[in-house]
C-alpha positions as CSV (number, residue, x, y, z in Angstrom):
1,M,38.6,207.6,-20.5
2,K,41.4,206.2,-22.6
3,F,41.1,203.8,-25.5
4,Y,43.4,201.2,-27.0
5,E,42.8,199.5,-30.4
6,Y,44.4,196.4,-31.8
7,G,44.2,194.6,-35.1
8,E,43.4,195.9,-38.6
9,D,40.5,198.3,-39.1
10,N,37.5,196.2,-40.2
11,E,33.8,195.9,-39.5
12,Q,34.3,193.0,-37.0
13,V,34.7,195.0,-33.8
14,I,35.0,193.4,-30.4
15,V,34.8,195.7,-27.3
16,M,36.6,194.1,-24.4
17,L,35.9,195.2,-20.8
18,P,38.2,194.1,-17.9
19,G,37.0,193.4,-14.3
20,S,37.0,195.7,-11.3
21,F,40.3,197.4,-10.5
22,C,42.0,195.9,-13.6
23,P,43.5,198.0,-16.4
24,A,42.9,197.3,-20.1
25,G,46.3,195.5,-20.2
26,A,44.9,192.8,-18.0
27,L,43.2,191.4,-21.1
28,E,46.4,191.2,-23.2
29,Y,46.4,187.4,-22.9
30,L,43.1,187.4,-24.9
31,Y,43.2,190.4,-27.2
32,K,46.6,189.6,-28.7
33,D,45.1,186.4,-30.2
34,L,41.8,188.0,-31.2
35,S,43.3,190.9,-33.0
36,D,44.5,188.7,-35.9
37,E,40.9,188.5,-37.1
38,Y,39.0,191.2,-35.3
39,H,39.4,194.9,-34.5
40,V,39.6,195.0,-30.7
41,I,38.8,198.1,-28.7
42,L,39.7,198.2,-25.1
43,P,38.6,201.1,-22.8
44,E,40.8,202.1,-19.9
45,Y,38.2,202.8,-17.2
46,N,38.3,206.2,-15.5
47,G,40.0,206.0,-12.2
48,H,42.7,203.6,-13.5
49,Y,45.1,206.4,-14.4
50,E,46.2,209.7,-12.8
51,G,43.7,212.5,-12.8
52,S,40.6,210.5,-13.4
53,T,37.7,209.0,-11.3
54,F,35.5,206.1,-11.9
55,T,31.9,207.2,-11.4
56,T,29.1,204.8,-12.5
57,R,28.7,202.0,-15.0
58,Q,26.2,204.2,-16.8
59,N,28.8,206.9,-17.3
60,E,31.6,204.5,-18.3
61,A,29.3,202.8,-20.8
62,G,28.2,206.2,-22.1
63,E,31.8,207.3,-22.8
64,I,32.4,204.1,-24.7
65,R,29.2,204.5,-26.7
66,K,30.3,208.1,-27.5
67,Y,33.7,207.0,-28.6
68,L,32.3,204.4,-31.0
69,K,29.9,206.9,-32.4
70,E,32.7,209.4,-33.0
71,K,34.6,206.7,-34.9
72,G,31.6,206.0,-37.1
73,I,31.2,202.5,-35.8
74,D,27.5,201.4,-36.3
75,S,27.9,197.7,-35.5
76,V,29.8,195.7,-32.9
77,C,30.5,192.0,-33.4
78,M,30.9,191.2,-29.7
79,V,30.8,192.9,-26.3
80,Y,33.1,190.9,-24.0
81,G,33.2,191.5,-20.2
82,Q,35.0,189.9,-17.3
83,S,33.5,190.2,-13.8
84,M,32.5,193.9,-13.3
85,G,33.2,194.4,-17.0
86,S,30.1,192.2,-17.6
87,E,27.9,194.8,-15.8
88,V,29.4,197.7,-17.7
89,G,29.1,195.6,-20.8
90,M,25.4,194.9,-20.4
91,E,24.8,198.6,-19.8
92,L,26.8,199.3,-22.9
93,V,24.7,196.9,-25.0
94,S,21.6,198.6,-23.7
95,Q,22.9,202.0,-24.7
96,L,24.2,200.9,-28.1
97,I,20.9,199.2,-29.1
98,G,19.0,202.3,-27.8
99,S,21.1,204.5,-30.1
100,G,20.7,202.3,-33.2
101,V,24.1,200.5,-33.1
102,K,23.8,196.8,-33.9
103,V,25.3,194.3,-31.5
104,G,26.0,190.8,-32.7
105,C,26.6,189.0,-29.4
106,C,27.9,189.3,-25.9
107,F,30.1,187.0,-23.7
108,F,30.3,187.6,-20.0
109,D,32.6,185.7,-17.8
110,G,32.0,185.6,-14.0
111,A,29.4,188.3,-14.0
112,P,28.5,189.5,-10.5
113,M,25.1,190.8,-11.6
114,I,23.4,191.4,-8.3
115,K,21.9,194.2,-6.2
116,L,23.0,194.0,-2.5
117,S,22.1,195.9,0.6
118,K,23.9,199.1,1.5
119,P,25.6,197.6,4.6
120,Y,27.0,194.7,2.5
121,R,28.1,197.2,-0.2
122,M,30.0,199.2,2.5
123,F,31.6,196.0,3.8
124,M,32.8,195.1,0.3
125,Y,34.1,198.7,-0.2
126,F,36.2,198.5,2.9
127,K,37.4,195.0,1.9
128,F,38.5,196.2,-1.6
129,R,40.0,199.3,-0.2
130,T,42.1,197.4,2.3
131,M,43.2,194.9,-0.4
132,I,44.3,197.6,-2.8
133,R,46.1,199.6,-0.1
134,M,48.0,196.5,0.8
135,M,49.1,196.0,-2.8
136,K,50.7,199.4,-3.1
137,D,54.1,198.3,-1.9
138,K,53.9,194.6,-2.8
139,T,55.3,192.4,-5.6
140,I,53.4,189.9,-7.5
141,E,55.2,187.1,-5.6
142,D,53.9,188.6,-2.3
143,V,50.3,188.9,-3.4
144,I,50.1,185.5,-5.1
145,Q,50.6,184.0,-1.6
146,W,47.6,185.8,0.0
147,K,45.3,183.0,1.3
148,F,42.0,185.0,0.9
149,L,42.5,185.2,-2.9
150,S,42.2,181.4,-3.1
151,K,38.5,181.8,-2.3
152,F,38.1,183.6,-5.6
153,T,40.3,181.2,-7.6
154,N,39.2,177.8,-6.2
155,G,42.7,177.4,-4.8
156,D,44.4,178.2,-8.1
157,T,45.6,181.8,-7.6
158,E,48.6,181.2,-9.8
159,S,46.4,181.0,-12.9
160,L,45.3,184.6,-12.4
161,R,48.9,185.9,-12.2
162,P,48.5,188.2,-15.3
163,L,45.3,189.7,-13.9
164,I,46.8,190.2,-10.4
165,E,50.0,191.8,-11.9
166,S,47.9,194.3,-13.7
167,L,45.9,195.1,-10.6
168,I,49.1,195.8,-8.7
169,Q,50.0,198.3,-11.4
170,I,47.0,200.6,-10.8
171,A,47.0,200.2,-7.0
172,P,49.2,203.3,-6.5
173,V,46.9,205.6,-8.6
174,I,43.3,204.5,-7.9
175,T,41.6,206.7,-5.3
176,D,39.3,205.7,-2.5
177,E,36.4,207.4,-4.4
178,S,37.0,205.2,-7.5
179,I,37.3,202.1,-5.3
180,R,33.9,203.0,-3.7
181,N,32.3,203.6,-7.0
182,E,33.6,200.4,-8.6
183,S,32.3,198.5,-5.6
184,E,28.9,200.2,-6.1
185,C,29.0,199.3,-9.8
186,C,29.5,195.6,-8.9
187,Y,26.7,195.4,-6.4
188,T,23.9,197.7,-7.7
189,F,23.1,196.0,-10.9
190,D,19.6,196.8,-12.4
191,Y,19.3,194.3,-15.2
192,P,18.7,196.4,-18.3
193,E,15.9,195.0,-20.4
194,M,16.8,192.9,-23.4
195,S,14.6,191.5,-26.1
196,E,14.3,187.7,-26.4
197,E,16.1,187.9,-29.7
198,M,19.1,189.7,-28.1
199,Q,19.1,187.4,-25.1
200,R,19.7,184.4,-27.4
201,N,22.9,186.1,-28.4
202,I,24.2,186.6,-24.8
203,Y,26.5,184.0,-23.3
204,F,27.3,183.7,-19.6
205,M,30.1,181.6,-18.2
206,Y,30.6,180.8,-14.6
207,A,32.8,178.4,-12.6
208,K,30.5,176.2,-10.5
209,D,32.3,176.9,-7.2
210,E,32.9,180.7,-7.7
211,K,30.9,183.1,-5.5
212,A,29.4,184.9,-8.5
213,C,27.8,181.6,-9.6
214,K,26.5,180.7,-6.2
215,T,24.9,184.2,-5.6
216,C,24.1,185.5,-9.1
217,Y,23.4,182.6,-11.5
218,K,19.7,182.2,-10.6
219,L,19.1,185.9,-10.7
220,V,20.8,186.3,-14.0
221,K,18.9,183.4,-15.5
222,K,15.6,184.8,-14.2
223,A,16.3,188.2,-15.7
224,Y,17.6,186.8,-19.1
225,P,15.9,183.4,-19.4
226,S,16.7,183.1,-23.1
227,A,20.4,183.7,-22.7
228,R,22.9,180.9,-23.0
229,F,24.7,179.7,-19.8
230,K,27.8,177.5,-19.3
231,V,28.9,176.4,-15.9
232,L,32.3,174.8,-15.5
233,D,33.4,172.3,-12.9
234,G,36.8,172.5,-11.3
235,Y,37.7,176.2,-11.9
236,G,37.7,179.4,-10.0
237,H,36.6,183.0,-10.9
238,M,37.8,183.4,-14.6
239,T,40.6,180.9,-14.2
240,Y,39.4,178.9,-17.2
241,S,40.2,181.8,-19.5
242,V,43.8,181.7,-18.4
243,K,44.4,177.9,-17.9
244,C,42.7,177.0,-21.2
245,Q,43.5,180.1,-23.2
246,P,43.7,178.5,-26.7
247,E,40.3,176.7,-26.2
248,Y,38.8,179.9,-24.8
249,I,40.0,182.0,-27.8
250,K,38.6,179.4,-30.2
251,M,35.3,179.5,-28.4
252,L,35.1,183.3,-28.6
253,K,35.9,183.3,-32.3
254,K,33.3,180.7,-33.0
255,I,30.6,182.6,-31.1
256,C,31.6,185.8,-33.1
257,K,31.3,183.9,-36.4
258,D,27.9,182.4,-35.3
259,H,26.6,186.0,-34.8
260,T,28.1,188.0,-37.5
261,V,26.5,191.4,-37.9
262,D,25.3,192.3,-41.4
């Protein structure tokens, strides 16, 4: 796993985790405006560069935890995750707390926290594999026109242009094994146990019409009843973070300040 760090070294650390099949650079539109106040650490998942393979969310989280330990980091202000990054993020929080690292808060956007049947997981693997293979020789202008993407974006695919561009970048290097394992990561979530106190510091955001909200919201709320939930009307999967970026950044900074780690 590779790591990128932005901002001055300080004790206010934010770990940011992108969604499935997206490189760390997909979050540039967020970390560039967070790094003025916070020390931002972005892992590059295994499988997203030559000579590496994505295995499981447990292994990915374990490598991040090890990296933080080697750097002497004993507290994290926020763990932030988009889509699949939310699942890696929740696993990371569980491992960090278990190893004595303090976690101030978490923010998970569009979290697909669900456990699905093997046939459905196989269906999603083939769907993802087909999509990524199709991207290998396409430009962003080609991909932005794909009609099936509008199901994820509530008809506003243009808003996710920066994320889609980054996905196209790794399409030539990600292997079928990594695609399969990332798909498994998305749909085999096991809901790590969190104390009620920690749950109160976890924020979930969904768009009302996105699939993750329709299929996962009730399950997540049942697993983490004391967590905080925000459901937005009129947006697609993660499109609010792009369309309303200044407000989104302001919100993340406020949450961090409300949960400063001593």
